[in-house]
N, C-alpha and C positions, 0 to 999 in steps of 0.2 A: 254435221252429227255430233251429238252431243254424247261424250263417252262419261259415263257414272263410274267411278273408282269403287271397288268393293273390298271391303274391310269384313275381315272375319273376328268376332269377340270371342275368348275364352272365357266362360263363365267360372269361376272358382268357387267350390264349395267349401265350408270351414268347418273342420271337426275338433271339438273341443274334449280332450282324453282328462281328465282330473284322477288323478294317482299313476304313480309308474311303479308301484311294488313287485311284490313277487310275481303275481299271475298277470301282469301286464306285458310282459315281454312279447310273446306271441301276438297279443294285440295289437301293439305299436309296429311290428314288423310287418305285419298283414298291412296294415293302413299305410303304411310308408311306402311298400312294395306296390301296392296301386295307385298310389297317390299322382302320379305321373298320368297315366291312363285316364284316371278317372276326374282328373284335374282338382286335388283336393289339395287345401293347406290343412295340416294337421299340427294343431297347438296341445303340448303336454304338459301339464302343470303337476307339480308335487311340492311338498314342503322341502324336499332334497333337490336344489338345483342339479347338484353334481350327478344325482341318480336319473335325472330326465335327460341331462346331457350325454349318459351312457348309454340310456334306451334309445334316443334318437341319431346318436352317432353323426352328427354334423349334415343330416338328410338334406338337401336343398329345398322340400317341401316340408319341414319341420320348424317349427318355432318353439323352443325350451323356456319355460318360464317358472321361476319359483312361486308357488301357490299357495293363499292360505286361505283355507274353505271359510274361516271364521270373518274374512275381510270382507265385509256385505259389498261395498265399492267395487272392489278387484273380480268377485263373485259375479258379480250383476255385468260388469263390463266386459268380461270375456265369455259371459253366455251371451250377450246381445250379438258378440261378434259371429256365433258359432251358427251353423245350419243344423248341426244335431250336437247333444253333449254325450259323452260316453263316461258314467260314473264308476270308477274302481273303487270308491270309498267305501268304508266299512257302512252296512246297512242303516245304522243309527245316524248318520250323517246324510243321507240324499233326501232328505224334504226340504233343506232349504234351497238345493239345486234344483230337485222338481219345482217346486213353487214358481223360482225364477223362470224355468222353463216354460211352466204353462204362462206366467205373465208378459213374456217377451216372444212367446209363442216360437218355441222352439222343440225338437224333438229331444227325447232322452231315452236312454239305455242303459241298463244296471243288470248284474248278474245275480241280484237279490231277489231274498222271498217277497212279495208284496205285501207291505205293511197295512194295518188298517189305515193309517194317515194317508197311504200312498193311495189305495183304493178309493178314498175318499175324494180325490183329484180327477177322479174319471170323468165327470160331467163336465168339467171345466176344461180339462183336456180336450174333452171332443168340440166344445164350443169354440174353442181356439185352434182347432183343424191340424192338433198334433198327436204323435203316439208316445207313450210313458211305456215304454217297452223294458219288463222285470223277468226275472228268471230266465234269463239266456246265458246261462253258463254252461258248465257241467251238471251240477244237482245242486240247485234247480237249473234245467237249461236242456241240455242234450236228454237227460231221462223224459222228461216231458215229451221233446220231439219225436223220438224213438218210440215211444210206447204209444203214443196215438197214433202213429203210422201203421201199427199193427192192429191196434183196438179200433181204428176207422176201416181198416182192410176187412176184420171179422166182422163188424156191423155190416157192410155193404154186402158181403156174401149171406147176410140173414141170421149170421152166428150170434149167440147169446154167451158173454163171459159169466164166468161161474167163480174164477178166482184170479187175481193179479197180484204178481209178488215182486217188487223191485228193490235190487241192492246196488250199492256203489261204494267204491273204496278209495281213498286216495293213497298206494303204499310204494314201498321200494323193491324195484326190480329184483327178482329172484337171483340174478348174478349180482347184484351188489348188497344183499342182505346178509350183513355180517355181524348182527347183534341178537341177542335173544328174544327180544320184543319181534323182531321183524318189522319195524316201521323205523321212519324217518320224516322229517319234516318237509314237505314241498308246498306246504300253504301255511296261512295264519296259524301259529302254535297256540295262542290264544283260545280260538277256535276248538282245539282239539282238548286241550284241557278242560275245557267248559263243558265238552260236547255233551250231548242226552240230560241234561237238568232240566227238570220238569216231569210231566209224566207222558209216557209213549201211549197212545191211542190207535186202535187199529180194529178191524173186522175179520173174525175167524170162524167159517162154517154159520153166518147168519147172527153169531153172538158178539157183543161189544167186548174189546179185552183192554185192560187198561195195565200198565208196568209203570210203576213209581221208580225214580232216580234210586234209589236205594236197592232195587232189586234187578236194573235193567240190565246190567253186565253178567246177570247170572242166569236170566231167563234168554240164552240165546239158541239160535239153530245153525246147522252146518250148510253151505252152500258149496258145491263143486263145480270148477270152471275146467272145461276140456284142456288139457296141456298145460293147467296152472294148479292143479288140485285143490284142496280144501281150504275153506277160510270160515272164520266166526263171522256170524252176522246177529246184529242187535238191531232193535226197532228203532224207526227215528220216533220223532216227537209227535208228529200229527200225520196219519196215514188216513184219518175220516175227510177230512175236506177235500181231498184229491177225488172223491168219489163224484162229485158233482163236476167238478173242473175235467174230469176224462169221460163223461157222459157214463158213469158206471154207476148210478143212484141204487139199483136193486142187486149189486153184487154182493154175492154171499162172504166172500173173503178177498180182503184187500190189506197188502201191507207194503210199508217202504223202509228200508233199513241201512244199515251201513255195514260195510265190509270190514275185517281185520284179520291178520295171520292168527292160525289156531293157537290158544293159549295168552294171547292178548288180552282177552275181555276178562278172563278169570283172575289175570294179574291185576290189571286196573283196577278192579273191584275192591283191591286191597286199599287203593287210595282213595275210594269212595267212602267205603265204609269207614275207615282212620277220619274223615273229613278233610282230607289235603288238598279236593278240589274245590273247596268253599271258597269266592271269591268278596263273601259279604261282609268281612271286618280285616283288621289288620293285627299281625303279632308286633306288639310292642320291642323295639330295638331286637328285632329280628338277626340284624347284623351281627350280633352277639353271638349268636347262638349256632352249632353244629347241627348239623342234619340229623345226627344221632338222637342230639338233644331236643330237637324238634319232635322225632318221633317219640319220643319218652315223654313229650308234653303230651299225646296225644293216645297214651295208652295206658291203662289200669295199674296203679301203683303196686308193688310187688318187689322182693329181691332178686327177682330174676333179671339175665341181659336182657336189654331191651330187642335182641334176637328171640330169645325165649317168650319174652312177652308178647311179641309179635304173634309169634306161631299159635300161642294159647289163645289170644285174641281172635285169629280168625277160626282156629279149630279145625272141622272138615273141610274148611274151604283151601285151606294151606296145605299144598303138597310141595315137592322137591323142586320140581320144574317152576312153578310160581315163585317159591323163595329166589331160586337162581337169578330169575328176573329183576325181584325186587333188589336182591345184592348187587347185582352188576351196575346199578344207577348210582352204586355209594351211598344210599340214603341211610346205610346202617354204619357209616362210618364217621370219624370226627372232621371230616370236609365242614369247611365254615361255611355259612348262609351268607352271599354276597349283598343282598338285597336290605335296605333299611324300611324298619315299620312296614313290611309288606304283607299281602292276604296269604294264605295259605296257598292258593291257586297259583299268585306269582312266584312265590319259592318253589313249589314246584316245576312249574314253567322254565326257568330259569337254570334248572338244574337239567331239565329235558331239552333244551333248546342246545345244550354242549353234547350232551350224548346221543341226542339224536339228530344230530347234525348229519347234511348231505354233503359228503365229503366231495371233492373236485371232481372227481372220474365218476360219480356216482350217477345212477340213471334212477327216476321215480317211474311208477307204473299206475295207469289207472285202468281198474276192472269195475265194470258196470254188467249186471244181467237182468233180463226181464223174464217171468216166466208166466205164461198164458195158459188159461184151462178154459175152454170154451164148450157148448155143444152145439152142434149142427147136422139138423136132419137126422135127429136122434142118434148120433154118434159123439162121444166124447173126444176131444182134440186136445191137443197141448201145444206150444210153440215156446221155445228158449231162444230168447236174443240176446248175443254176448257181444260186449266192447272190450277190447285190450289195448291200451295205447302205452307206450313207453317214451319217457323223453331222451331227449338228445343230449343233454348235460345239464349243468345246473341254472343256466338262463332260460333255455327253450326245454323246459319240464312238460311232462305229460299235464300236469297240472294246469300249465300255463296255455298249454296248448286247447285244451279241453274247455276250459274259462274263457279265454280270450278270443279264439277262431268264432264260435258262435254269434260272441259281440261284433265282432267286426264285420263278420257276413251279413248280420241284420242290418247294422249299420249303412252298409253299401245298399243293401237292397231298397232300405228306406229311402236313401237321398236319390237313388235311380227311379225312386215311385213305383217300385214293383210291390212294395207292402202298403196296403190302401188302410188297412185299419187304422181308428184312431181310438184316444183313450188310453187307459190302464189296460195292458193285454199281455200274456204269455204266449209261448211258441206250442198252442194245442190246435192250431187250426192250419188246414194245408196251405194256406196263403204263405205261411210264414216256415213251417216245419219242413216241407216238400224241397223246397230251394237250399235251404240252409243244411239238411243232410245230405244231400246231392253234393252240393260243393265241400262238404267236410271229409265225404269219401275219397274226394280227389286228392284232399289234403292228408291221409293216412287216417282219418277216424271213421271206422268203417264198423257195422255191426253185422253179425253173422247170425242168420236164423235159419232155424232147423226145427222140424216137427220132431215130437219126442213119441 
């Protein structure tokens, strides 16, 4: 009798995470937590090796590397090793990664909006048999998935949507709200300072509406969340393109917006009107100026004090509450500017990063709300779908959870072969949004839906 030995081979899959910054903590933790069961090797690369070592914490299935996205040889070599790449890079840096993924037939997932250049890779990605998953973070990401769950349900009942409005904000938890702006940074500060630049486009009661940047923070609406009160809401840059994406091409009203605490938008508009959010030019020898001198340079000449000039410049748009927010930032003082030859936006950001710092024991908060109106069997109906997520600490913030966990879950589903889609996709199909939302619920990211 011949006895054949039996050998069991464990096939390890390789995940490459590029970027270990503020929003990557929950993503990396999820991947490492599941790595033993799923047989994953997780390589995490960042320009800061110390940061990667901090995030991977010596896990046996983690490989920490210093990574330079502009080093073509290193980038291609690491992508060759991977079965899937998760890019946490800024959106403008994704394309070299995406092109390499197509070249070497590796899956890709990002939380960024689909750019024109990314969309052009669709056919090549399908030919390579890979998925280029984009917009699988918070906003965009969870917003798409949660909205499509309700929209598909309404359509399946035979309903016709007449209005869809969606709002999201990354804020500070109420118990940690100790500054007059009601805001602290839990994600990229630069994106906050430059938010809204361009022209917001949406449709309201069948009419196209456009709000240029210089009016964006004055044309706001109020959104109320059960248990959390009222918020300012301003329109996102593009709501129109999502009509096709959401299968709502004939909808009369569609608006996507951003949430802030009451009074924030009115005060932020002071900086917009002054020109302090401009990132297109540099102020020569800015390090020799005080913030008061900077402000003076943006105001009309006169014999009044800088404060009096600012009040006169803003006119009826300046009230006591708004002025107190501006003064709290110390922008009317002789505080020295630290940055050399910096843009106005960079100078403002440097100040805000100190004043809006998330303190050691602070918690951030994500709020999201969808409002659906539809007709069904001759009746008008409404649904409100709301999400509130609070962070645990400065590492596992609500922003890190809601951006990183959908990315991690979708990567797992792709590696398990449960997502069959190929090409450039976003999470608007049941194959993607149903399992992602289901697992998010088990991790405390759960929407509450109710009829109105």
